[in-house]
Biopython code that builds the backbone (N, CA, C, O; Angstrom):
import numpy as np
from Bio.PDB.StructureBuilder import StructureBuilder

atoms = [
    (1, "UNK", "N", (-49.960, 53.539, -25.619)),
    (1, "UNK", "CA", (-49.944, 54.646, -24.692)),
    (1, "UNK", "C", (-48.970, 54.352, -23.553)),
    (1, "UNK", "O", (-48.730, 53.202, -23.184)),
    (2, "UNK", "N", (-48.429, 55.420, -23.022)),
    (2, "UNK", "CA", (-47.538, 55.300, -21.874)),
    (2, "UNK", "C", (-48.355, 55.064, -20.608)),
    (2, "UNK", "O", (-49.521, 55.449, -20.519)),
    (3, "UNK", "N", (-47.726, 54.429, -19.643)),
    (3, "UNK", "CA", (-48.379, 54.222, -18.352)),
    (3, "UNK", "C", (-47.763, 55.182, -17.355)),
    (3, "UNK", "O", (-46.581, 55.517, -17.439)),
    (4, "UNK", "N", (-48.584, 55.621, -16.405)),
    (4, "UNK", "CA", (-48.098, 56.475, -15.327)),
    (4, "UNK", "C", (-48.524, 55.883, -13.997)),
    (4, "UNK", "O", (-49.546, 55.204, -13.907)),
    (5, "UNK", "N", (-47.726, 56.148, -12.956)),
    (5, "UNK", "CA", (-48.031, 55.709, -11.603)),
    (5, "UNK", "C", (-48.420, 56.950, -10.804)),
    (5, "UNK", "O", (-47.641, 57.896, -10.693)),
    (6, "UNK", "N", (-49.625, 56.939, -10.251)),
    (6, "UNK", "CA", (-50.146, 58.066, -9.490)),
    (6, "UNK", "C", (-50.200, 57.656, -8.021)),
    (6, "UNK", "O", (-50.767, 56.616, -7.685)),
    (7, "UNK", "N", (-49.610, 58.472, -7.146)),
    (7, "UNK", "CA", (-49.602, 58.198, -5.713)),
    (7, "UNK", "C", (-50.192, 59.387, -4.972)),
    (7, "UNK", "O", (-49.782, 60.526, -5.193)),
    (8, "UNK", "N", (-51.150, 59.127, -4.096)),
    (8, "UNK", "CA", (-51.745, 60.197, -3.298)),
    (8, "UNK", "C", (-50.817, 60.509, -2.133)),
    (8, "UNK", "O", (-50.487, 59.621, -1.346)),
    (9, "UNK", "N", (-50.391, 61.775, -2.016)),
    (9, "UNK", "CA", (-49.463, 62.166, -0.956)),
    (9, "UNK", "C", (-50.082, 63.135, 0.042)),
    (9, "UNK", "O", (-49.513, 63.352, 1.111)),
    (10, "UNK", "N", (-51.227, 63.719, -0.276)),
    (10, "UNK", "CA", (-51.930, 64.609, 0.653)),
    (10, "UNK", "C", (-53.384, 64.167, 0.747)),
    (10, "UNK", "O", (-53.918, 63.535, -0.165)),
    (11, "UNK", "N", (-54.004, 64.507, 1.854)),
    (11, "UNK", "CA", (-55.371, 64.086, 2.128)),
    (11, "UNK", "C", (-56.389, 64.886, 1.320)),
    (11, "UNK", "O", (-56.159, 66.045, 0.975)),
    (12, "UNK", "N", (-57.506, 64.251, 1.030)),
    (12, "UNK", "CA", (-58.609, 64.924, 0.359)),
    (12, "UNK", "C", (-59.547, 65.628, 1.329)),
    (12, "UNK", "O", (-60.505, 66.279, 0.911)),
    (13, "UNK", "N", (-59.271, 65.498, 2.624)),
    (13, "UNK", "CA", (-60.096, 66.161, 3.638)),
    (13, "UNK", "C", (-59.956, 67.674, 3.495)),
    (13, "UNK", "O", (-58.865, 68.182, 3.239)),
    (14, "UNK", "N", (-61.050, 68.379, 3.661)),
    (14, "UNK", "CA", (-61.082, 69.844, 3.576)),
    (14, "UNK", "C", (-60.794, 70.352, 2.160)),
    (14, "UNK", "O", (-60.330, 71.479, 1.989)),
    (15, "UNK", "N", (-61.062, 69.539, 1.165)),
    (15, "UNK", "CA", (-60.891, 69.929, -0.232)),
    (15, "UNK", "C", (-62.271, 70.056, -0.862)),
    (15, "UNK", "O", (-63.234, 69.486, -0.350)),
    (16, "UNK", "N", (-62.384, 70.797, -1.972)),
    (16, "UNK", "CA", (-63.673, 70.884, -2.664)),
    (16, "UNK", "C", (-64.160, 69.503, -3.111)),
    (16, "UNK", "O", (-63.363, 68.602, -3.370)),
    (17, "UNK", "N", (-65.469, 69.361, -3.194)),
    (17, "UNK", "CA", (-66.094, 68.075, -3.560)),
    (17, "UNK", "C", (-65.572, 67.563, -4.899)),
    (17, "UNK", "O", (-65.396, 66.358, -5.079)),
    (18, "UNK", "N", (-65.327, 68.468, -5.833)),
    (18, "UNK", "CA", (-64.839, 68.068, -7.157)),
    (18, "UNK", "C", (-63.488, 67.357, -7.055)),
    (18, "UNK", "O", (-63.251, 66.369, -7.751)),
    (19, "UNK", "N", (-62.606, 67.856, -6.194)),
    (19, "UNK", "CA", (-61.294, 67.228, -6.036)),
    (19, "UNK", "C", (-61.417, 65.873, -5.344)),
    (19, "UNK", "O", (-60.699, 64.935, -5.692)),
    (20, "UNK", "N", (-62.309, 65.762, -4.379)),
    (20, "UNK", "CA", (-62.530, 64.475, -3.705)),
    (20, "UNK", "C", (-63.015, 63.423, -4.695)),
    (20, "UNK", "O", (-62.544, 62.286, -4.695)),
    (21, "UNK", "N", (-63.967, 63.821, -5.541)),
    (21, "UNK", "CA", (-64.511, 62.876, -6.520)),
    (21, "UNK", "C", (-63.481, 62.518, -7.587)),
    (21, "UNK", "O", (-63.484, 61.402, -8.107)),
    (22, "UNK", "N", (-62.606, 63.456, -7.910)),
    (22, "UNK", "CA", (-61.551, 63.176, -8.882)),
    (22, "UNK", "C", (-60.579, 62.145, -8.326)),
    (22, "UNK", "O", (-60.148, 61.247, -9.050)),
    (23, "UNK", "N", (-60.229, 62.264, -7.049)),
    (23, "UNK", "CA", (-59.356, 61.261, -6.428)),
    (23, "UNK", "C", (-59.994, 59.877, -6.482)),
    (23, "UNK", "O", (-59.326, 58.893, -6.799)),
    (24, "UNK", "N", (-61.284, 59.803, -6.173)),
    (24, "UNK", "CA", (-61.979, 58.512, -6.234)),
    (24, "UNK", "C", (-62.025, 57.975, -7.654)),
    (24, "UNK", "O", (-61.877, 56.771, -7.865)),
    (25, "UNK", "N", (-62.230, 58.851, -8.633)),
    (25, "UNK", "CA", (-62.277, 58.426, -10.033)),
    (25, "UNK", "C", (-60.928, 57.881, -10.492)),
    (25, "UNK", "O", (-60.867, 57.007, -11.357)),
    (26, "UNK", "N", (-59.855, 58.395, -9.915)),
    (26, "UNK", "CA", (-58.515, 57.894, -10.237)),
    (26, "UNK", "C", (-58.210, 56.595, -9.492)),
    (26, "UNK", "O", (-57.201, 55.947, -9.769)),
    (27, "UNK", "N", (-59.076, 56.210, -8.548)),
    (27, "UNK", "CA", (-58.883, 54.967, -7.802)),
    (27, "UNK", "C", (-58.065, 55.141, -6.542)),
    (27, "UNK", "O", (-57.537, 54.169, -6.002)),
    (28, "UNK", "N", (-57.954, 56.385, -6.065)),
    (28, "UNK", "CA", (-57.166, 56.665, -4.867)),
    (28, "UNK", "C", (-58.110, 56.917, -3.699)),
    (28, "UNK", "O", (-58.835, 57.912, -3.683)),
    (29, "UNK", "N", (-58.101, 56.012, -2.723)),
    (29, "UNK", "CA", (-59.032, 56.116, -1.600)),
    (29, "UNK", "C", (-58.326, 56.453, -0.297)),
    (29, "UNK", "O", (-58.956, 56.970, 0.625)),
    (30, "UNK", "N", (-57.026, 56.170, -0.200)),
    (30, "UNK", "CA", (-56.298, 56.382, 1.044)),
    (30, "UNK", "C", (-54.980, 57.077, 0.754)),
    (30, "UNK", "O", (-54.518, 57.120, -0.386)),
    (31, "UNK", "N", (-54.389, 57.616, 1.801)),
    (31, "UNK", "CA", (-53.067, 58.210, 1.684)),
    (31, "UNK", "C", (-52.064, 57.145, 1.258)),
    (31, "UNK", "O", (-52.159, 55.991, 1.675)),
    (32, "UNK", "N", (-51.119, 57.532, 0.438)),
    (32, "UNK", "CA", (-50.055, 56.668, -0.073)),
    (32, "UNK", "C", (-50.577, 55.535, -0.959)),
    (32, "UNK", "O", (-49.849, 54.583, -1.239)),
    (33, "UNK", "N", (-51.824, 55.631, -1.396)),
    (33, "UNK", "CA", (-52.361, 54.658, -2.346)),
    (33, "UNK", "C", (-51.735, 54.932, -3.711)),
    (33, "UNK", "O", (-51.547, 56.088, -4.092)),
    (34, "UNK", "N", (-51.413, 53.868, -4.445)),
    (34, "UNK", "CA", (-50.785, 54.003, -5.753)),
    (34, "UNK", "C", (-51.612, 53.270, -6.784)),
    (34, "UNK", "O", (-52.155, 52.197, -6.520)),
    (35, "UNK", "N", (-51.701, 53.865, -7.970)),
    (35, "UNK", "CA", (-52.466, 53.270, -9.060)),
    (35, "UNK", "C", (-51.681, 53.467, -10.350)),
    (35, "UNK", "O", (-51.158, 54.553, -10.602)),
    (36, "UNK", "N", (-51.596, 52.418, -11.170)),
    (36, "UNK", "CA", (-50.978, 52.526, -12.492)),
    (36, "UNK", "C", (-52.088, 52.600, -13.523)),
    (36, "UNK", "O", (-52.972, 51.745, -13.560)),
    (37, "UNK", "N", (-52.036, 53.641, -14.372)),
    (37, "UNK", "CA", (-53.067, 53.850, -15.383)),
    (37, "UNK", "C", (-52.424, 54.277, -16.693)),
    (37, "UNK", "O", (-51.270, 54.707, -16.726)),
    (38, "UNK", "N", (-53.192, 54.152, -17.773)),
    (38, "UNK", "CA", (-52.750, 54.647, -19.076)),
    (38, "UNK", "C", (-52.795, 56.168, -19.069)),
    (38, "UNK", "O", (-53.691, 56.758, -18.465)),
    (39, "UNK", "N", (-51.845, 56.802, -19.728)),
    (39, "UNK", "CA", (-51.763, 58.266, -19.750)),
    (39, "UNK", "C", (-52.606, 58.830, -20.889)),
    (39, "UNK", "O", (-52.073, 59.359, -21.864)),
    (40, "UNK", "N", (-53.927, 58.711, -20.757)),
    (40, "UNK", "CA", (-54.835, 59.262, -21.761)),
    (40, "UNK", "C", (-55.086, 60.734, -21.454)),
    (40, "UNK", "O", (-54.828, 61.171, -20.333)),
    (41, "UNK", "N", (-55.579, 61.505, -22.409)),
    (41, "UNK", "CA", (-55.883, 62.915, -22.139)),
    (41, "UNK", "C", (-56.879, 63.094, -20.990)),
    (41, "UNK", "O", (-56.778, 64.061, -20.234)),
    (42, "UNK", "N", (-57.834, 62.178, -20.850)),
    (42, "UNK", "CA", (-58.816, 62.276, -19.777)),
    (42, "UNK", "C", (-58.142, 62.097, -18.414)),
    (42, "UNK", "O", (-58.414, 62.854, -17.482)),
    (43, "UNK", "N", (-57.276, 61.111, -18.299)),
    (43, "UNK", "CA", (-56.568, 60.850, -17.043)),
    (43, "UNK", "C", (-55.637, 62.010, -16.715)),
    (43, "UNK", "O", (-55.570, 62.436, -15.562)),
    (44, "UNK", "N", (-54.919, 62.529, -17.706)),
    (44, "UNK", "CA", (-53.999, 63.639, -17.473)),
    (44, "UNK", "C", (-54.756, 64.888, -17.018)),
    (44, "UNK", "O", (-54.238, 65.662, -16.213)),
    (45, "UNK", "N", (-55.967, 65.090, -17.521)),
    (45, "UNK", "CA", (-56.788, 66.207, -17.070)),
    (45, "UNK", "C", (-57.205, 66.047, -15.617)),
    (45, "UNK", "O", (-57.227, 67.021, -14.864)),
    (46, "UNK", "N", (-57.539, 64.813, -15.216)),
    (46, "UNK", "CA", (-57.898, 64.565, -13.823)),
    (46, "UNK", "C", (-56.693, 64.770, -12.913)),
    (46, "UNK", "O", (-56.820, 65.316, -11.817)),
    (47, "UNK", "N", (-55.521, 64.331, -13.372)),
    (47, "UNK", "CA", (-54.306, 64.516, -12.578)),
    (47, "UNK", "C", (-54.018, 66.001, -12.411)),
    (47, "UNK", "O", (-53.599, 66.431, -11.336)),
    (48, "UNK", "N", (-54.236, 66.784, -13.451)),
    (48, "UNK", "CA", (-53.999, 68.225, -13.383)),
    (48, "UNK", "C", (-54.924, 68.885, -12.353)),
    (48, "UNK", "O", (-54.545, 69.867, -11.715)),
    (49, "UNK", "N", (-56.132, 68.345, -12.195)),
    (49, "UNK", "CA", (-57.089, 68.886, -11.233)),
    (49, "UNK", "C", (-56.621, 68.692, -9.794)),
    (49, "UNK", "O", (-56.883, 69.538, -8.938)),
    (50, "UNK", "N", (-55.932, 67.587, -9.521)),
    (50, "UNK", "CA", (-55.497, 67.282, -8.152)),
    (50, "UNK", "C", (-53.980, 67.191, -8.052)),
    (50, "UNK", "O", (-53.464, 66.449, -7.215)),
    (51, "UNK", "N", (-53.260, 67.927, -8.884)),
    (51, "UNK", "CA", (-51.804, 67.804, -8.927)),
    (51, "UNK", "C", (-51.134, 68.172, -7.606)),
    (51, "UNK", "O", (-50.017, 67.727, -7.343)),
    (52, "UNK", "N", (-51.793, 68.976, -6.772)),
    (52, "UNK", "CA", (-51.226, 69.353, -5.482)),
    (52, "UNK", "C", (-51.421, 68.263, -4.426)),
    (52, "UNK", "O", (-50.884, 68.369, -3.323)),
    (53, "UNK", "N", (-52.183, 67.220, -4.753)),
    (53, "UNK", "CA", (-52.449, 66.130, -3.813)),
    (53, "UNK", "C", (-51.743, 64.834, -4.189)),
    (53, "UNK", "O", (-51.701, 63.904, -3.383)),
    (54, "UNK", "N", (-51.187, 64.753, -5.396)),
    (54, "UNK", "CA", (-50.609, 63.507, -5.891)),
    (54, "UNK", "C", (-49.213, 63.741, -6.455)),
    (54, "UNK", "O", (-48.821, 64.869, -6.754)),
    (55, "UNK", "N", (-48.470, 62.633, -6.593)),
    (55, "UNK", "CA", (-47.227, 62.648, -7.357)),
    (55, "UNK", "C", (-47.406, 61.706, -8.528)),
    (55, "UNK", "O", (-48.129, 60.714, -8.428)),
    (56, "UNK", "N", (-46.749, 62.011, -9.640)),
    (56, "UNK", "CA", (-46.905, 61.226, -10.856)),
    (56, "UNK", "C", (-45.531, 60.804, -11.357)),
    (56, "UNK", "O", (-44.618, 61.623, -11.461)),
    (57, "UNK", "N", (-45.393, 59.502, -11.668)),
    (57, "UNK", "CA", (-44.165, 58.973, -12.227)),
    (57, "UNK", "C", (-44.496, 58.217, -13.504)),
    (57, "UNK", "O", (-45.553, 57.595, -13.614)),
    (58, "UNK", "N", (-43.588, 58.275, -14.462)),
    (58, "UNK", "CA", (-43.777, 57.511, -15.690)),
    (58, "UNK", "C", (-43.259, 56.103, -15.482)),
    (58, "UNK", "O", (-42.172, 55.918, -14.933)),
    (59, "UNK", "N", (-44.016, 55.108, -15.911)),
    (59, "UNK", "CA", (-43.634, 53.710, -15.787)),
    (59, "UNK", "C", (-43.097, 53.249, -17.129)),
    (59, "UNK", "O", (-43.693, 53.514, -18.173)),
    (60, "UNK", "N", (-41.962, 52.554, -17.093)),
    (60, "UNK", "CA", (-41.365, 52.096, -18.351)),
    (60, "UNK", "C", (-41.686, 50.654, -18.623)),
    (60, "UNK", "O", (-41.261, 50.109, -19.642)),
]
sb = StructureBuilder()
sb.init_structure("model")
sb.init_model(0)
sb.init_chain("A")
sb.init_seg("    ")
for serial, (resi, resn, name, xyz) in enumerate(atoms, 1):
    if name == "N":
        sb.init_residue(resn, " ", resi, " ")
    sb.init_atom(name, np.array(xyz, "f"), 0.0, 1.0, " ", f" {name:<3s}", serial, name[0])
structure = sb.get_structure()
């Protein structure tokens, strides 16, 4: 599987509870936090839920 780098660029404050919990599930707790994860369908679905709060890059 390919790896992706997810970086939180906007705050989870004032967001629905589901989006806050999705950020935590991705391992993002603070602004500008970065996490490298496998690009599984489950992870890509979580990224799609919070795509307005994060940036995603493919890692080679």
